N, C-alpha and C positions, 0 to 999 in steps of 0.2 A: 122629628118634624120633616127633615129632608127626605127620609125614607118614605114617609106617607105621601109627600108630593110626587115622588117618582112613581109610586104605586098608582096614584090617581091619574097621572099622566099616561101610564101604560094602559089603564082601563079605558080612558077617554080615547086614546089612539085605537084601541081594539074595537071600540064601538063604532068609530068612524070607518074602519076597515070593513067591518061586518055590514054597515049601512051601504057602503060603496059596492060590496060584493052582491048584496041583495038587489041593488038598483041595476047592476049589470045583468044579473040573471033575469030580472023582470023587465 
């Protein structure tokens, strides 16, 4: 269960980083 939480947190953080990067480029 904890492992799944960590994975979801990493995926969520990755999406935020990608979103910020796209906003900076555009």
